[in-house]
C-alpha positions as CSV (number, residue, x, y, z in Angstrom):
1,M,45.1,-59.0,-42.2
2,K,45.1,-57.4,-38.4
3,H,46.3,-53.5,-37.6
4,P,48.7,-53.8,-34.8
5,L,47.3,-51.1,-32.1
6,I,50.9,-49.7,-31.9
7,T,52.3,-49.0,-35.2
8,R,56.0,-46.7,-35.9
9,R,53.4,-44.2,-37.0
10,S,51.0,-44.0,-34.0
11,T,54.0,-44.3,-31.3
12,M,55.9,-41.2,-33.5
13,A,52.4,-39.3,-33.2
14,L,51.7,-39.8,-29.3
15,G,55.3,-39.2,-28.9
16,A,55.0,-35.7,-30.8
17,A,52.0,-35.0,-29.0
18,A,53.6,-35.8,-26.0
19,L,56.7,-33.6,-26.1
20,I,54.5,-30.4,-27.9
21,T,51.7,-30.3,-25.5
22,P,53.9,-29.4,-21.9
23,V,56.0,-26.9,-24.2
24,A,52.9,-25.0,-25.3
25,G,51.3,-24.6,-21.9
26,I,54.8,-23.5,-21.0
27,L,55.1,-20.8,-23.3
28,S,51.9,-19.4,-23.5
29,P,49.7,-19.7,-20.3
30,A,48.1,-16.3,-20.6
31,A,46.9,-17.2,-23.9
32,A,45.6,-21.1,-23.2
33,A,43.2,-19.1,-20.5
34,G,42.6,-16.4,-22.8
35,L,43.6,-13.3,-21.2
36,A,46.6,-12.0,-22.9
37,P,49.3,-9.5,-21.0
38,T,49.2,-5.7,-21.9
39,P,52.1,-4.6,-24.4
40,T,54.4,-1.6,-23.1
41,M,53.0,1.2,-25.9
42,R,55.6,3.3,-27.3
43,G,56.4,6.6,-26.0
44,G,54.8,5.1,-23.0
45,A,58.1,6.1,-20.9
46,N,58.9,9.6,-21.9
47,N,59.8,11.3,-19.0
48,Y,59.3,8.6,-16.6
49,R,61.1,9.3,-13.2
50,P,61.9,5.9,-11.2
51,D,60.0,5.3,-7.5
52,A,57.3,8.6,-7.8
53,P,55.8,8.8,-4.6
54,I,52.3,7.6,-3.5
55,V,49.9,10.5,-3.3
56,D,46.6,11.6,-2.3
57,R,46.4,13.5,-5.3
58,I,48.6,15.2,-7.9
59,G,48.1,19.1,-8.0
60,G,44.8,21.1,-7.5
61,G,43.2,17.5,-9.4
62,G,40.6,18.4,-11.4
63,F,40.9,15.3,-13.9
64,W,40.8,11.7,-12.7
65,M,43.0,8.6,-13.9
66,T,41.4,5.4,-13.5
67,G,41.5,2.0,-14.4
68,T,42.1,-1.6,-13.3
69,V,45.1,-3.9,-12.8
70,R,44.7,-7.9,-13.6
71,R,47.0,-10.8,-13.7
72,A,47.3,-12.6,-17.3
73,G,46.0,-15.7,-17.7
74,D,43.1,-15.5,-15.4
75,G,42.2,-12.2,-15.3
76,A,41.9,-12.1,-11.4
77,P,42.4,-8.5,-10.1
78,L,45.6,-7.7,-8.6
79,A,45.4,-5.8,-5.3
80,G,48.6,-3.7,-3.7
81,Q,50.1,-3.1,-7.2
82,R,51.8,0.6,-7.6
83,I,50.7,2.3,-10.5
84,Q,52.7,5.5,-11.7
85,M,51.1,8.6,-13.3
86,W,52.2,11.9,-15.5
87,A,51.3,14.0,-17.7
88,H,51.5,17.6,-19.1
89,T,49.0,19.5,-17.2
90,T,47.6,22.6,-16.9
91,E,50.2,23.0,-13.9
92,G,52.9,21.3,-15.6
93,H,55.0,20.0,-18.1
94,E,55.5,15.9,-17.9
95,R,59.0,16.5,-17.1
96,D,58.2,18.0,-13.5
97,A,58.7,16.1,-10.7
98,H,55.3,17.7,-9.5
99,S,53.4,16.5,-12.6
100,H,54.4,12.6,-11.3
101,G,52.8,10.6,-8.7
102,A,51.7,6.8,-7.8
103,T,48.9,5.1,-6.1
104,L,47.9,1.3,-5.1
105,T,45.1,-0.8,-6.1
106,D,42.1,-1.5,-4.1
107,A,41.1,-5.3,-3.1
108,D,39.2,-4.9,-6.3
109,G,42.8,-4.3,-8.7
110,V,41.0,-0.8,-8.9
111,F,43.5,2.2,-9.0
112,R,42.1,6.5,-8.9
113,L,44.1,9.0,-9.2
114,E,43.2,13.2,-9.2
115,M,45.0,15.3,-11.2
116,P,45.1,18.9,-12.8
117,Q,43.6,18.4,-16.5
118,I,45.6,17.1,-19.0
119,V,46.5,19.1,-22.1
120,P,47.8,18.5,-25.5
121,A,51.6,18.3,-25.8
122,F,53.0,17.5,-29.3
123,G,49.6,17.9,-30.3
124,Q,47.7,15.2,-28.8
125,A,45.9,15.0,-25.1
126,H,47.4,12.1,-23.4
127,G,48.6,10.7,-20.1
128,H,51.3,8.2,-18.7
129,L,51.2,5.3,-16.6
130,A,53.7,2.6,-15.6
131,Y,53.4,-0.4,-13.8
132,D,57.3,-1.2,-12.5
133,S,57.3,-2.8,-9.3
134,G,58.5,-5.9,-10.2
135,E,56.2,-8.5,-9.5
136,F,54.8,-8.8,-12.9
137,K,56.7,-7.5,-16.0
138,T,57.1,-3.6,-16.7
139,V,54.5,-2.2,-18.6
140,F,54.3,1.6,-19.8
141,L,51.3,3.0,-21.0
142,R,50.4,6.5,-23.4
143,P,46.6,6.5,-23.8
144,V,45.3,9.5,-26.3
145,M,42.3,10.9,-25.0
146,A,39.7,11.0,-27.3
147,S,39.2,14.6,-26.8
148,P,41.4,17.1,-24.8
149,N,38.2,18.1,-23.0
150,D,37.5,14.9,-21.2
151,T,37.6,14.7,-17.4
152,T,39.1,11.1,-17.4
153,L,41.0,8.8,-18.7
154,N,40.8,5.1,-18.1
155,V,43.1,2.0,-18.6
156,E,43.3,-1.4,-18.4
157,F,46.7,-3.6,-17.1
158,V,46.7,-7.0,-17.3
159,L,50.2,-8.0,-16.0
160,E,52.4,-11.0,-16.6
161,P,54.6,-12.5,-14.1
162,V,58.3,-12.1,-14.1
């Protein structure tokens, strides 16, 4: 007995596959390409000040906040993205307006901003960084330094479109 090419079972399987495939692609484009977005960290938004000014340096300097900003999914560098930074430093508390500043990423998605040395607050030396410009989903980071003697803190943002 010959088996027909189109059966009820094969039609249902093909139909289910056709329905699931586009939905899976819409729901997780970043996962499909391999680079997932950076999640917001707990405590990252503490003492956040919307619209902190773009500055050349925060205070007297001596410590460098650096990093890269890329797009989720394909990992393309994102130029011209505003990254805000603040911390408890030798010159002020993280709630002080003069401890906040922002910078823009370059053509390679790299940012760099000098600020005073970060010192421990609540037992940990840590910085705060935010992407909050609106083209992508807002991300707040609160990375903890390996040592309070470190003079740099490097982070990566992988942003998901809104």
